[in-house]
C-alpha positions in Angstrom: -23.1 -0.4 -11.4 -25.0 -1.0 -8.2 -23.5 0.6 -4.9 -23.7 -0.8 -1.4 -22.2 0.7 1.4 -21.4 -0.4 5.1 -19.7 2.3 6.8 -19.4 2.1 10.5 -16.1 3.9 11.4 -15.4 6.7 8.9 -17.7 9.2 10.6 -16.2 8.6 13.8 -14.3 11.4 15.7 -10.8 12.1 14.2 -9.1 11.2 17.3 -10.8 7.8 17.3 -9.6 7.1 13.6 -6.1 8.2 14.6 -6.0 6.1 17.7 -7.8 2.9 16.4 -6.6 2.9 12.7 -3.5 5.4 12.6 -5.4 7.3 9.6 -6.5 10.7 9.0 -10.4 11.4 8.9 -9.8 14.1 6.1 -8.1 11.5 4.1 -10.6 8.8 4.6 -13.5 11.1 3.7 -11.5 12.1 0.6 -11.2 8.3 -0.2 -14.7 7.8 0.1 -15.5 10.8 -2.3 -12.9 9.4 -4.8 -14.7 6.0 -5.0 -18.0 7.7 -5.2 -17.0 10.0 -8.0 -15.5 7.1 -9.9 -18.8 5.2 -9.6 -20.6 8.3 -11.1 -18.1 8.6 -13.9 -18.4 4.8 -14.6 -22.1 5.0 -14.9 -21.8 7.5 -17.7 -18.6 6.3 -19.3 -18.2 4.1 -22.3 -18.0 1.2 -19.8 -21.7 1.8 -18.3 -23.1 -1.5 -20.3 -20.3 -3.6 -19.3 -20.5 -2.6 -15.6 -24.2 -2.7 -15.4 -24.3 -5.9 -13.3 -21.4 -5.1 -11.3 -21.9 -4.3 -7.5 -19.5 -1.8 -5.8 -19.4 -2.6 -2.2 -18.0 0.3 0.1 -16.8 -0.4 3.3 -14.6 0.6 6.2 -14.0 -2.6 8.1 -10.6 -3.1 9.4 -9.4 -5.3 6.9 -6.0 -5.1 5.1 -6.9 -4.7 1.2 -7.9 -1.5 -0.6 -9.8 -3.4 -3.2 -10.8 -6.7 -4.6 -13.0 -7.9 -7.8 -14.7 -11.2 -6.4 -17.6 -13.3 -7.4 -20.4 -13.8 -5.3 -21.5 -17.1 -6.5 -24.1 -18.3 -4.1 -27.2 -18.3 -5.8 -27.4 -15.9 -8.8 -24.0 -14.9 -10.3 -23.0 -11.7 -8.8 -19.6 -9.9 -9.4 -18.6 -7.5 -7.0 -15.9 -5.1 -6.3 -14.9 -4.6 -2.6 -13.4 -1.1 -1.8 -12.2 -0.6 1.8 -11.9 3.1 2.2 -9.8 2.7 5.3 -7.4 0.6 3.7 -7.1 2.9 0.6 -6.4 5.6 3.3 -3.8 3.7 5.0 -2.2 2.7 1.7 -2.2 6.5 0.7 -0.7 7.5 3.8 2.0 4.9 3.4 2.6 6.3 -0.3 1.8 3.0 -2.0 0.9 5.1 -5.0 4.5 5.6 -5.7 4.5 1.9 -7.0 0.8 1.7 -7.9 0.3 4.7 -9.9 4.0 5.4 -10.7 3.6 9.1 -9.2 5.6 10.8 -6.5 2.5 12.7 -5.4 -1.1 12.5 -5.7 -4.3 13.1 -3.6 -6.3 10.8 -1.5 -9.3 11.3 -3.7 -7.2 10.3 -7.0 -5.6 7.1 -5.2 -9.1 6.1 -4.4 -10.4 6.6 -8.0 -7.1 4.6 -9.1 -8.0 1.7 -6.7 -11.4 1.5 -7.9 -10.7 1.9 -11.6 -7.9 -0.9 -11.1 -10.4 -3.3 -10.2 -12.7 -2.4 -12.9 -9.8 -3.1 -15.3 -9.7 -6.6 -14.0 -13.3 -6.9 -14.7 -13.2 -5.3 -18.1 -10.0 -7.4 -19.2 -11.7 -10.7 -18.0 -14.7 -10.0 -20.1 -12.8 -9.0 -23.1 -9.9 -11.6 -22.8 -11.5 -14.6 -21.1 -12.9 -17.5 -22.9 -16.4 -18.6 -22.3 -20.1 -18.3 -23.3 -21.0 -15.7 -20.7 -19.6 -13.3 -18.1 -19.3 -16.0 -15.3 -17.4 -18.3 -17.4 -15.0 -15.6 -18.8 -14.3 -14.1 -15.1 -13.5 -17.8 -13.9 -11.4 -18.1 -17.0 -9.7 -14.8 -16.3 -8.7 -15.8 -12.7 -7.5 -19.2 -13.6 -5.3 -18.1 -16.2 -3.7 -15.5 -13.6 -3.4 -18.1 -11.0 -0.2 -19.5 -12.1 1.4 -16.0 -11.6 -0.2 -15.2 -8.3 0.9 -18.7 -7.1 4.5 -18.1 -8.1 4.6 -14.8 -6.3 3.3 -16.2 -3.2 5.9 -19.3 -3.3 8.5 -16.6 -3.5 7.1 -14.3 -0.8 9.1 -14.0 2.3 7.6 -10.7 4.1 4.8 -9.7 1.7 5.3 -6.1 2.6 8.8 -5.3 1.3 9.3 -2.8 -1.4 10.9 -5.5 -3.7 7.9 -7.9 -3.1 5.4 -5.0 -3.7 7.1 -4.1 -6.8 7.3 -7.9 -8.2 3.4 -8.2 -7.4 2.6 -5.0 -9.4 4.7 -6.8 -12.4 2.3 -9.7 -12.3 0.7 -9.6 -15.9 -3.0 -9.2 -14.6 -1.9 -6.6 -12.1 0.0 -4.6 -14.8 -2.8 -4.6 -17.2 -5.3 -3.5 -14.5 -2.8 -0.7 -13.3 -2.5 0.5 -16.9 -6.4 0.6 -17.3 -6.5 2.7 -14.1 -3.9 5.0 -15.0 -5.6 5.5 -18.3 -9.0 6.8 -16.9 -8.1 8.3 -13.6 -7.5 11.8 -14.9 -11.2 11.7 -16.3 -12.6 11.0 -12.9 -10.5 13.8 -11.3 -11.3 16.2 -14.1 -15.2 15.9 -14.0 
């Protein structure tokens, strides 16, 4: 797994992070540490060969998703997991882990590890369950087969931010499988 970082805000003064993003610098640094420790664990795990062509792009841009598996398909095929440590921190502070991890309490480090492992779970499931002769075809097949469930969720969404909607989102089959993958391995990252 290759790692790229674009961190412009996380090292700013605590007051700046509170004022601009309403997040704790301590939590943001723990999120970054959790992501980096997860990458280190993954690089020595049983998944090291599977993720060898995967890039983890760690950023702190002010966007609203904590993690995303995407395909950079301009030129050579390149699967990328985008992890936003400010968004991970905000989700942690909003106790999103109660739905995501099914825990009443956790640390920002552990939640960040969960978020990255969740995205890796999508990647692993796509390669194992997708059809096609290569990784690119399997990933596209995986995304295509999940599209129906995501579209159905979006069509029924009213706010997108309510507890019930978040709970329904977590029950989309692809999301549920990725959550289970992350829950299965998060303790390994935290115990290293």
